[in-house]
Backbone as a chain_set.jsonl record, in Angstrom:
{"seq": "MNISSLVVRARPDQVSSVQAAIEAIPGAEVHGASLEGKMVVTLEGEYRKSLADAITKMHNIPGVLSASMVFEQTVTDSENREKQE", "coords": {"N": [[0.915, -0.994, -0.372], [0.294, 1.93, -0.859], [1.071, 5.355, 0.788], [0.673, 8.638, 0.43], [1.183, 12.21, 1.781], [-0.586, 15.597, 0.484], [-0.421, 19.087, 0.013], [-2.907, 20.878, -1.259], [-3.574, 23.904, -3.504], [-6.328, 25.72, -3.677], [-8.314, 27.371, -5.412], [-9.765, 30.505, -2.872], [-12.968, 31.045, -3.531], [-13.771, 28.613, -4.936], [-13.477, 26.907, -2.938], [-15.021, 24.541, -1.639], [-16.061, 23.282, -4.426], [-14.159, 22.045, -4.667], [-12.963, 20.64, -2.571], [-15.234, 19.329, -2.995], [-14.712, 17.453, -5.524], [-11.703, 16.485, -5.267], [-12.963, 15.236, -2.978], [-14.326, 12.658, -4.313], [-12.074, 11.399, -5.786], [-11.231, 8.289, -5.966], [-9.484, 6.689, -3.107], [-8.756, 9.198, -2.093], [-8.563, 11.992, 0.574], [-9.803, 14.205, 2.611], [-8.442, 16.729, 4.526], [-8.724, 18.654, 5.821], [-9.73, 22.031, 5.054], [-9.066, 25.486, 4.516], [-10.625, 28.478, 4.626], [-8.595, 29.992, 2.698], [-7.935, 28.845, 0.668], [-6.372, 26.483, 1.442], [-5.359, 23.304, 1.38], [-5.033, 20.229, 2.988], [-4.548, 17.024, 2.435], [-4.789, 13.316, 2.041], [-3.594, 10.397, 0.524], [-4.41, 7.48, -0.722], [-3.669, 4.224, -1.929], [-2.754, 1.19, -3.489], [-1.081, 0.927, -5.343], [1.817, 2.791, -6.828], [1.266, 4.34, -9.094], [-1.153, 4.507, -9.601], [-1.042, 6.605, -8.006], [-0.018, 8.156, -8.547], [-1.783, 9.312, -10.833], [-3.812, 10.004, -9.524], [-3.389, 12.079, -8.51], [-2.823, 13.819, -10.787], [-5.174, 13.861, -11.699], [-5.627, 16.061, -9.944], [-4.707, 18.273, -10.062], [-5.827, 18.886, -12.363], [-8.975, 19.599, -12.129], [-10.753, 22.076, -12.129], [-10.167, 25.503, -10.454], [-7.88, 24.551, -9.225], [-4.939, 25.556, -7.688], [-2.741, 24.668, -7.211], [-1.102, 21.533, -6.126], [1.024, 19.939, -4.159], [2.792, 16.997, -2.681], [4.006, 16.162, -0.148], [4.528, 14.143, 1.549], [5.546, 10.188, 1.474], [4.68, 7.198, 1.802], [5.108, 3.744, 1.115], [4.087, 0.823, 2.313], [4.923, -2.165, 2.552], [3.726, -5.73, 2.313], [4.51, -7.702, 4.132], [5.138, -5.911, 6.456], [3.214, -4.945, 7.136], [1.853, -7.062, 8.767], [3.997, -7.728, 10.548], [3.01, -5.511, 11.804], [0.826, -6.543, 12.817], [0.845, -7.901, 14.237]], "CA": [[0.212, 0.013, 0.158], [1.141, 3.68, -0.468], [0.265, 6.589, 1.089], [1.114, 10.014, 0.25], [-0.197, 13.02, 1.551], [-0.088, 16.538, -0.49], [-0.849, 20.169, 0.173], [-3.562, 21.471, -2.238], [-4.099, 25.331, -2.786], [-7.242, 26.553, -4.331], [-9.458, 29.85, -5.878], [-10.874, 30.956, -1.82], [-13.878, 30.964, -4.268], [-13.743, 27.701, -5.144], [-12.627, 25.234, -2.01], [-15.951, 23.747, -1.76], [-16.183, 22.566, -5.572], [-12.406, 21.619, -5.231], [-12.779, 20.015, -2.007], [-15.736, 17.94, -2.957], [-13.891, 16.824, -6.39], [-11.037, 15.608, -4.432], [-13.048, 13.699, -2.094], [-14.682, 11.756, -5.13], [-10.986, 10.617, -6.242], [-11.466, 6.835, -4.879], [-8.592, 6.507, -2.307], [-8.801, 10.801, -1.273], [-9.1, 12.683, 1.877], [-9.597, 15.814, 2.927], [-8.534, 16.209, 5.733], [-8.941, 20.428, 6.706], [-9.41, 23.277, 4.437], [-9.01, 26.922, 5.147], [-11.102, 29.647, 3.503], [-7.988, 30.868, 2.061], [-8.138, 27.61, -0.125], [-5.029, 25.475, 1.449], [-6.244, 21.87, 1.863], [-4.686, 18.606, 3.01], [-5.224, 15.52, 1.819], [-3.983, 12.287, 1.761], [-4.315, 9.342, -0.491], [-4.142, 5.521, -0.528], [-3.455, 3.097, -3.653], [-2.549, -0.03, -4.174], [0.321, 1.261, -6.333], [2.25, 4.272, -7.36], [0.62, 4.771, -10.618], [-2.561, 5.161, -9.074], [-1.173, 7.877, -7.061], [0.261, 10.071, -9.724], [-2.802, 8.921, -11.821], [-5.055, 10.824, -8.618], [-2.074, 13.81, -8.628], [-2.796, 14.462, -12.201], [-7.018, 14.692, -11.166], [-6.013, 16.558, -8.422], [-4.321, 19.472, -10.734], [-7.282, 19.322, -13.568], [-10.064, 20.399, -11.243], [-11.003, 23.429, -11.994], [-9.688, 25.766, -9.412], [-6.965, 23.945, -7.883], [-3.635, 26.308, -8.515], [-1.066, 23.845, -7.123], [-1.586, 19.841, -5.47], [1.794, 19.324, -3.761], [3.29, 16.047, -2.083], [4.703, 16.269, 1.245], [5.019, 13.198, 2.64], [4.911, 8.906, 0.837], [5.356, 5.448, 2.291], [4.915, 2.634, 0.88], [4.145, -0.361, 3.087], [4.754, -3.95, 2.144], [2.543, -7.171, 2.752], [5.589, -8.428, 5.462], [5.281, -4.788, 7.194], [1.594, -4.54, 7.525], [1.504, -8.357, 8.534], [4.717, -7.513, 11.273], [2.689, -4.349, 12.47], [-0.532, -7.095, 12.951], [1.56, -9.328, 15.55]], "C": [[0.78, 1.083, -0.475], [0.906, 4.084, -0.561], [0.645, 7.693, 1.133], [0.016, 11.072, 1.096], [0.04, 14.768, 0.825], [-0.914, 17.969, 1.214], [-1.545, 20.915, -1.248], [-3.878, 23.003, -2.123], [-5.03, 25.265, -4.223], [-7.612, 27.732, -4.55], [-10.176, 29.746, -4.43], [-12.248, 30.391, -2.332], [-14.005, 29.862, -4.344], [-12.886, 26.379, -3.928], [-13.83, 24.771, -2.014], [-16.4, 22.604, -2.838], [-15.065, 21.798, -5.616], [-12.704, 20.632, -4.074], [-13.622, 18.429, -2.392], [-15.082, 17.095, -4.477], [-13.104, 16.04, -6.367], [-11.577, 14.61, -3.974], [-13.579, 12.44, -3.354], [-13.808, 10.881, -6.424], [-11.028, 9.261, -5.655], [-9.524, 6.917, -4.51], [-8.07, 8.238, -1.78], [-9.543, 10.943, -0.037], [-8.603, 13.924, 1.611], [-9.531, 16.025, 4.218], [-8.921, 17.682, 6.961], [-8.859, 21.125, 5.038], [-9.713, 24.481, 4.837], [-10.105, 27.648, 4.228], [-10.047, 30.51, 2.99], [-7.553, 29.83, 0.653], [-7.058, 26.683, -0.223], [-6.021, 24.312, 2.095], [-4.941, 20.682, 2.509], [-5.008, 17.624, 3.089], [-4.066, 14.158, 1.496], [-4.489, 11.37, 0.577], [-3.574, 8.012, -0.489], [-4.522, 4.76, -1.335], [-2.661, 2.035, -3.67], [-0.645, 0.049, -4.955], [0.632, 2.481, -6.8], [1.67, 5.242, -8.854], [-0.365, 5.428, -10.49], [-2.066, 6.871, -8.52], [-1.566, 8.985, -7.719], [-0.834, 10.273, -11.0], [-3.557, 10.293, -11.139], [-4.336, 12.657, -8.78], [-2.71, 14.477, -9.701], [-4.553, 14.92, -12.011], [-6.163, 15.863, -10.407], [-5.913, 18.084, -9.574], [-5.209, 19.477, -11.652], [-8.122, 19.68, -12.896], [-9.467, 21.911, -11.503], [-10.955, 24.506, -10.732], [-8.717, 25.582, -8.177], [-5.781, 24.511, -9.183], [-2.604, 25.825, -8.34], [-1.876, 22.54, -6.233], [0.301, 19.793, -5.398], [1.993, 18.5, -3.189], [4.09, 16.552, -1.063], [5.558, 15.151, 1.631], [4.589, 11.691, 1.159], [5.251, 8.098, 1.628], [4.717, 4.924, 1.728], [5.445, 1.631, 2.133], [3.758, -1.943, 2.443], [3.817, -4.79, 2.584], [3.406, -7.367, 3.84], [5.294, -7.145, 6.395], [4.154, -4.822, 7.592], [1.399, -6.158, 8.626], [2.392, -8.614, 10.327], [3.593, -6.079, 12.593], [1.121, -5.231, 13.574], [-0.333, -8.14, 14.304], [1.826, -8.375, 16.864]], "O": [[2.004, 1.021, -0.596], [0.262, 4.246, -1.597], [1.157, 7.9, 2.233], [-1.212, 11.022, 1.178], [1.244, 15.003, 0.722], [-1.417, 17.917, 2.337], [-0.853, 21.417, -2.135], [-4.319, 23.486, -1.081], [-4.696, 24.933, -5.361], [-7.335, 28.82, -4.046], [-11.167, 29.016, -4.434], [-12.733, 29.418, -1.755], [-14.752, 29.659, -3.387], [-12.105, 25.441, -4.091], [-13.729, 24.167, -3.082], [-16.875, 21.5, -2.57], [-14.919, 20.937, -6.484], [-12.735, 19.494, -4.542], [-13.277, 17.251, -2.297], [-15.039, 15.875, -4.314], [-13.185, 14.998, -7.016], [-11.237, 13.442, -4.161], [-13.136, 11.303, -3.196], [-14.198, 10.199, -7.371], [-10.739, 9.33, -4.46], [-8.606, 7.115, -5.305], [-7.038, 8.375, -1.123], [-10.579, 10.414, 0.368], [-7.723, 14.487, 0.96], [-10.374, 15.62, 5.018], [-9.203, 17.762, 8.156], [-8.115, 20.778, 4.12], [-10.696, 24.596, 5.569], [-10.317, 27.231, 3.089], [-10.332, 31.69, 2.784], [-6.851, 30.267, -0.259], [-6.681, 26.133, -1.258], [-6.962, 24.344, 2.888], [-3.831, 20.768, 1.983], [-5.859, 17.263, 3.902], [-2.97, 14.113, 0.937], [-5.489, 11.542, -0.121], [-2.398, 7.713, -0.279], [-5.722, 4.56, -1.522], [-1.526, 2.349, -4.031], [0.409, -0.588, -4.957], [-0.259, 3.242, -7.179], [1.749, 6.387, -9.299], [-0.636, 6.535, -10.957], [-2.653, 7.944, -8.661], [-2.378, 9.909, -7.757], [-0.765, 11.125, -11.886], [-3.854, 11.313, -11.761], [-4.72, 13.798, -9.035], [-3.122, 15.629, -9.568], [-5.021, 16.048, -12.162], [-6.689, 16.891, -10.834], [-6.888, 18.796, -9.817], [-5.482, 20.669, -11.789], [-8.059, 20.877, -13.176], [-8.442, 22.552, -11.273], [-11.85, 24.297, -9.913], [-8.63, 25.996, -7.021], [-5.607, 24.325, -10.387], [-1.574, 26.152, -8.929], [-3.023, 22.621, -5.793], [0.909, 19.63, -6.456], [1.133, 18.7, -2.331], [4.879, 17.464, -1.31], [6.753, 15.106, 1.924], [3.794, 11.855, 0.234], [6.287, 8.311, 2.258], [3.572, 5.355, 1.592], [6.533, 1.564, 2.705], [2.746, -2.531, 2.062], [3.014, -4.326, 3.392], [2.761, -7.078, 4.847], [5.176, -7.619, 7.525], [4.113, -4.677, 8.814], [0.423, -6.009, 9.361], [1.88, -9.318, 11.197], [3.619, -5.963, 13.818], [0.582, -4.783, 14.586], [-1.077, -8.82, 15.011], [2.271, -8.865, 17.902]]}, "num_chains": 1, "name": "protein.A"}
């Protein structure tokens, strides 16, 4: 599993529509949004390519000014099993 976090900047007058569009992307979750247009977003997916595709989709949402990844982690199946034991 791949997990990434991003900071997304949106036009202040389009925060709610951008947030809804981001949350419609599979594996995406908006954890906070300011009135100025800054959003904290996490993405989870099985493959890095799916995360890259999701980030590209975010860039293409009307009203998005930028989407910058600030963290990425890949957790393997063996790491998942160790944490569960």
